[in-house]
C-alpha positions as CSV (number, residue, x, y, z in Angstrom):
1,M,112.3,73.8,112.7
2,T,109.5,73.3,110.1
3,T,108.4,75.7,107.5
4,T,105.5,76.1,109.0
5,E,106.8,76.5,112.5
6,A,108.9,79.5,111.3
7,W,105.9,81.4,109.5
8,E,104.4,81.0,112.7
9,R,107.4,83.1,114.3
10,V,107.0,85.6,111.8
11,G,103.5,85.8,112.7
12,H,103.6,85.8,115.9
13,A,106.4,88.8,116.2
14,V,104.4,90.8,113.3
15,R,101.4,90.6,115.4
16,N,103.4,91.5,118.9
17,Q,104.6,94.9,116.9
18,R,101.3,95.2,115.5
19,L,99.7,94.9,119.0
20,H,102.3,96.7,120.7
21,L,101.6,100.1,118.3
22,G,97.6,100.0,119.1
23,W,97.2,99.5,115.3
24,T,94.3,97.5,113.9
25,Q,94.9,94.6,111.4
26,Q,93.4,97.5,109.0
27,E,95.7,100.5,110.2
28,A,98.7,98.3,109.7
29,S,97.7,96.7,106.8
30,E,97.8,100.2,105.6
31,H,101.2,101.7,106.9
32,A,102.6,98.5,105.3
33,G,100.7,98.9,101.8
34,V,99.6,95.7,101.7
35,S,96.2,93.9,101.9
36,L,94.4,93.4,104.8
37,A,93.6,89.6,104.1
38,T,97.4,89.7,103.1
39,W,98.1,91.3,106.7
40,R,95.7,88.6,108.0
41,L,97.8,85.6,106.4
42,I,101.1,86.9,107.2
43,E,100.0,87.0,111.3
44,A,97.7,83.5,110.9
45,A,101.0,81.8,109.2
46,G,98.4,80.9,106.4
47,R,101.1,80.8,103.1
48,D,104.5,79.4,103.3
49,R,105.9,82.6,101.1
50,Y,105.0,86.0,100.2
51,Q,106.4,88.4,97.5
52,D,109.8,90.4,98.7
53,L,107.3,93.7,98.3
54,T,105.0,92.6,101.2
55,M,107.8,91.7,103.5
56,R,109.6,95.3,103.3
57,G,106.3,96.9,103.7
58,V,106.1,95.0,106.8
59,C,109.1,95.6,107.3
60,R,109.1,99.7,106.3
61,A,106.0,99.9,108.5
62,F,107.5,98.8,111.9
63,H,110.7,100.4,111.2
64,W,112.5,97.0,111.1
65,P,115.7,95.8,109.4
66,N,114.5,94.9,105.6
67,D,116.3,91.0,106.3
68,T,113.7,90.5,109.4
69,F,111.5,87.8,107.9
70,A,114.5,86.2,106.8
71,T,116.4,86.7,110.2
72,L,112.9,85.6,111.7
73,F,112.5,82.5,109.8
74,A,116.1,81.3,110.3
75,G,115.2,80.8,114.1
76,G,116.9,84.2,115.1
77,E,115.1,86.9,117.3
78,A,112.7,89.1,117.0
79,P,113.5,93.4,116.4
80,P,113.0,95.2,120.0
81,L,109.7,96.3,119.6
82,V,109.4,99.7,118.5
83,D,107.1,102.3,120.3
84,A,104.8,104.7,118.5
85,S,107.0,107.5,119.2
86,Q,109.7,106.2,117.4
87,L,107.9,105.6,114.0
88,T,108.1,108.6,112.3
89,P,105.3,109.7,110.0
90,P,104.9,109.2,106.5
91,K,107.7,111.3,104.2
92,P,105.6,114.2,102.0
93,P,105.6,113.8,98.6
94,A,109.4,115.9,97.4
95,T,108.7,118.7,95.1
96,A,109.4,118.5,91.8
97,T,112.1,121.2,90.3
98,T,111.8,122.6,87.2
99,A,114.2,121.9,84.6
100,P,117.1,124.1,83.8
101,G,116.3,127.3,82.0
102,G,113.0,127.6,83.3
103,P,110.1,127.5,81.5
104,A,111.1,128.9,78.4
105,G,114.7,126.8,78.6
106,P,115.0,123.6,78.0
107,G,112.3,121.0,78.7
108,G,109.7,123.9,78.6
109,G,109.2,123.6,82.6
110,R,108.7,120.1,82.4
111,D,110.1,118.2,85.5
112,A,113.5,117.4,85.1
113,S,113.0,114.1,87.1
114,L,109.5,112.9,87.0
115,P,106.4,112.2,84.1
116,S,104.3,115.3,83.6
117,G,101.6,115.1,86.0
118,F,103.5,112.5,88.7
119,A,103.4,114.6,91.8
120,R,99.9,115.2,91.2
121,K,99.2,111.1,90.3
122,Y,101.2,110.5,93.8
123,L,98.8,113.1,95.8
124,S,95.9,111.5,94.8
125,L,96.9,108.2,95.6
126,S,95.7,107.1,99.4
127,H,98.2,106.0,102.3
128,R,98.2,102.9,101.2
129,E,98.6,103.1,97.5
130,Q,101.6,105.9,98.3
131,A,103.1,102.8,100.6
132,M,103.4,100.0,98.0
133,L,104.4,102.3,95.0
134,E,107.4,103.7,97.7
135,G,108.0,99.8,98.4
136,Y,108.0,99.2,94.7
137,L,110.5,101.5,93.8
138,E,112.5,100.8,96.5
139,A,113.1,97.0,95.5
140,L,113.8,98.8,91.9
141,I,116.3,100.8,93.5
142,D,117.6,97.7,95.4
143,R,117.6,95.4,93.0
144,R,119.8,98.1,90.1
145,T,122.2,98.9,93.4
146,R,123.2,95.2,93.9
147,P,126.4,94.4,92.7
């Protein structure tokens, strides 16, 4: 199988899943946290490589395993179609906790795990931007936890 044929298989699987969900390309790109132009290129097999973050975003949007692109590229089967009822809505952002000791204690009431204002900034992001950030953080964590 040529590289072009492999990317056509990937594009076909992505398009089938998107259509099965009844999403437009714009809606799907927002769920995945990728640009509309990139989404169109994936479906049309318009490139011969994509960033890992892009592929993870597509897999996350469809609740596919992260290795789905590699599986399809190697000639494996596409995952079963996912119904919209199987998709979970995006998780609400975690609420920040105050450092031990409260406002007067160590940390002066600042968030113990996130920079000041992070939650407010996160909430001001669009759904697409939140998905992009989450994908980036997942990739960072994945790299740090690999053996």
